[in-house]
N, C-alpha and C positions, 0 to 999 in steps of 0.2 A: 508506435501502435503495433499490436500483435498480428499474428497471422490472419486473424479474422477482423478485417477493418470495419470501421463504422459504416452502418447500413449494408454490411455484407454478412453472409451467413456461412455455416460450415461447408456447404457444398461449393462455395466460391473457390476452394482449393482446386477442384477439378476444372473449373472454367479457366483459372489462371494457368493451369498446367497446359491446356490446349492452346491458349493464347500465346504462350511462351515457346511453343514448339512449332515445327514445320507443319504446314497445313496439308501436305501431300505425302504419300508413301513413296517407296522406290519406284512404283509404277505410275506415279503422279495421279493416283486416284484421290479424289477429295475426301477428307475425313468428315464424319458427321459433326454438326455443330453441337456443343454441349448445351444442355438445358439451362435456362436462366436460373441462377441460384436463389433459393429462398433467402429472406432477410435474416432470419435467426434460426435457432436460439443463439444467444451471444455469450461470449466469454466476458467476464466483468471488465477486463481491460478494454474491451471494445463496445461497452454498453451504450446504446443510443441515448441521446439527450432528447427524450420525447415526453409526451404528456400521458403515457399509458399508466393507468393505476395498477400497481403491483403490490403484493404482500411480500414483505421481506422476511424470508425464513432462514436467513444466514447463508446457507450454501446455494440457495436458489431464490430468485425474486420472480414470483409467478403472477401473471396478469389476472386480474379479477374483472371479468366483463360486467357491464351494467346489468343490474338485476340478479347477479349471481350471489350465492351465499358461501361463506367459508365455514367448513366443519373441521374441528380438531379431534382426532382420534387418539385417545390416551391408552397407554399400556397399564391395565389394572394392577399388574404385579409389581411393576417398578415405578409407576407414576410418571414415567417419561412420555414424551410425545412419540406416538407410533407413526402417524401420518397426518397430513393436512390435505383436505379435499376441497375442490372448487365445484360447487353444485350449480349446474346450468340447466336449461330447459331439456337438453338432450340426455342428461345423465350426470354422473359424478366423475369428475376429472381428478386424477392424482398424478403429480409430477415429482419425480425423484431423480437425484443425481448420485453418481458413483465414481470412485477413482478408477481411472483407465489409463492404458498406455498412451503416450503422446502420438504414437504412430496410428492409433485408431484401430478399428476392426472388432471391438469388443461386442458391439450390438449383434453381430452375426452369431457369435457364440452364445450370447444371452438369449437371443430369440430361438435358437435351436433347443436349448434346455427348457425354455418356457413352453415351447410347443409340446415337448415330451411330457412335461408336468401337467399341462392342461388336458392332453389326451388321456393320460393316466387317471385323471379325475373325471373322465367321461365326457369332456367337452368336444364339440366338433370344431376343428381348427383348420383354417386356410391361410395361405400366405400369398401376398401380392406386392407388386412394386408400389412404392409410396413417394412422398415428397422428398424425403432424404435417403431412405434405404427401404428395405422390405418392411411391410406392415403385417401384423397378425390380426386376424378376425377370429373370434371364438364365440360359440353359443352354448350356454349351459342353462338348462331349465328355461326360464322365460327371460334370461338376461343376455344381452348382447355386449360383447367386449371388443375393443379395438386397442391395439398396442402399437406405439411408434417408438423408435429409438434413434438418437442422434449422437454420433461420435464427435467429441470436441478435443481441444488441446489438454489432455490429461484428465478428461472427464467424459462420462456418458450420461445423457439425459434420457430417461424412460418416461413416457407418458401413457396413461391408460384411461379410457372412459368406459364406464359401466352404466348401462341403462336398459330400458325396455326395448324389445325387438321392434316395436312400432316406431322408434326413433333411430333405428340403425342406419337409415339412409343419410341423415344429416349429422349424426354423432361424430364421424371422422373429421368433418370440417371444423366442428367446434373444438375438438381435441387439437388438431393441427394449429389452429389460431392461437390457442393458449401456449402450446409448446414453442411456436414460432416467436412469441414475444418474451419468452423466459430468458432471464439473465443468470448465468452460473458463476459462483464464486468458489473456485476450487480450493483456494488457500495454498500455502506453501509447504505444509507438513507432508512428509512421505507417508503413503498408505498402500497397503496391498491392493492389487487390482481387484475390483469388484466390491470394495468396501463402501457402504453407503455414506455419503457426505452428511455430516450432522445437521439436524434441523433445530433451529432456535426460533422461538415465537417472539413477535413484537411485545414490548412491555405491556401495552394496553390489553392485548389478548391474554397474556399470562395472568394479569391482575383479574380479568373477568373470569377466567377459569378457576382461579384460587377463591374468588368470592362465591362462585357456584358450589365448589366443593365444601366450603365452610358452611353454607346454608343447608346442604344435603346431609352433613355429618350428624346433626342432632336428630334428624328424622331416622337415619339408619340405626342410631343407638337406641332410640325408643322402640 
């Protein structure tokens, strides 16, 4: 079993570190107890054997809550999959995975660049402590955004939810629940740090999209 054991999550590394070290300093001062680690997201080697319904997108298996819808965003120029969104009551959730150093730490660089980009686009951005690391909140026009990032063994998971400001209080919880249940399949191919892990659609979804495109083509030609 890998570094992230079954029913354990990324933050468990910190808990194991403290459990394996002395509990006092040279002055015998008690050290703060580590927070209980979240269960996920999981590396594919440690994926839980549970009954959570997930859509398999190749590099990530993303939970689809009851009542949620799946939206596939295509790139018009290339015809390839641009993103897959999970639409819940609180907004639209997008989970992506990227190649990262095994030592971790990529999310801090990514969140800093993301903050700069959002502010340059006119968004109001704030950062605060989250379940795994820092989380970003942004407001642009009438849309509220929340970003989370989790460093894993050779991968980074980034989750974002976009929705109306009226749902901003409950949106972070919905986002964390989906990210927490995500399974990442990094694969063994070497990739530059920051490279998006490829998305592949289930065969049934691909066939549905192909049928839609075939039905729309005659209308476009006419």
